[in-house]
C-alpha positions, 0 to 999 in steps of 0.5 A: 499499500506505500506505493499508493500513499504520498510519501517522500520519495527514497534517499537519493531518488529525485522526484522526477525519477519516481514520476518517470518510473510510474509513467514508463510502462504506460502505453498512452496514446498521448505518447505521439504528441508528447514527443513534440512537447519542450523537456519541461512541458513533457516532465509536467505532463508525466507528473500529472499522469503519474498522480493520475495513475496513482490515485486511479490505482487506488479506487481500481484496486483490492483494498477495502473501501475504507482504506481507499477513502483514506489514502484518497483523504491523504491525496487531497491533503498532498494537494493542500500541502503542494499548493501551500508550497510544501509537498510531501511526496514524489509525485507532489514535489515533482508537480511543484514546478509545474503548478508555478510555471503554468498556473494549473488551478488546484480544483482540477487536482481535487476533481480528479480526486473527487472522481476516484472517490465515486469509484472507490464507493464500489462499482458505479453501476447505471449512474443518473444522467447528472452522476455520469456527467459529473464522473466525466467532468471529474476523471476526465475533464479534469486531465484536459484543463490541466494539459491545456496549459501544460501544453502552452494551449491556454487561450481562455474560454475556447480551451476550456469548451475544447478541453471539457467537449473532448474530454467527454467525447474521449470518455463517452467513446471509452465507456462504449469500447469497454462494456464487457471489459467494465461489466467483468469488474461488475461496473456499468457506466451506461446512464440509468434513464438511457436504460430504462428508455429501452426496458434494460436491466441496470445489471452489469451481469446482463447488460452484454445480452440485452436486446436494446443495448445496440441501441443504447450504444447508439445514442452515446455514441451520437453524444459522443459525435456531437462533443466530438465535433465541438471540440473541433469547432474550438481548434482554429483559436489556438495554435495547432501545434500547441494541441498536438498531444490532444489532437493525437487523442481526438484521432484516436478515439474518433477512430474508435467512434468511427469504427462503431458507427461503421459496425452499427454499434455492434458488440463487442467494441473495436480494437486498434493496433499501434500502426492505426493509432499512429496514422489516425494521430498524425492525421489528426494533428495535420487536419481539423476534419475526420481522419 
């Protein structure tokens, strides 16, 4: 459990080394665009990713709910220490320079923890529309809002619209892609109201066999498509290169959604090889339309 707690780095170990170790094994769709960032910005993103990775591991792990809650409370306290100028953990120390250099909002780190607390309370099953919207804002929107500042892309309201619409699009696409995988661990992120409209039981054990699942998925897919379009509408307000990591993600997840649309949202969700991810990510860097 100690590796999940906000503790000081081992003696003689630089905070960035700890962050790099946590992020080193990640096979993220961000990796292409991250290579276009300067070293300080890349290190900042790694520190944010390490924070997100650790709190996510707490929420998704096998610890009792009370221990998860206690660890997440410890991370809330660490964020308080970070913004007071005295972080205790390796991740907190690695975040200190980015917080100051890029004016990263404290509330976004706390929002990520809030989202993890929602997962830690037990598997999320058929949340209300409002609960799903809040969950997405916490776990995806917070990363987008922090990332836009680190990328050097922040342009105020246009950047907020871009970040939050892209976050919604990515999260909804991810939910659609992973329905069966989530169900295996007792989770069901499809909203209760939509399930009720299609007479579908809010039960992870039976959702894959639900006759109306294709229609439910199509509705969620339509929402994701609208959010992708809304995010694209904000691209011209930014220097395109500054959006590179976000556009790479957009390209990959737009590809997942396209595959589901073309298959009529038949189950299971699509897969995508590394080469196709690279192609779609590169294509998204150089044009604003669908790839």
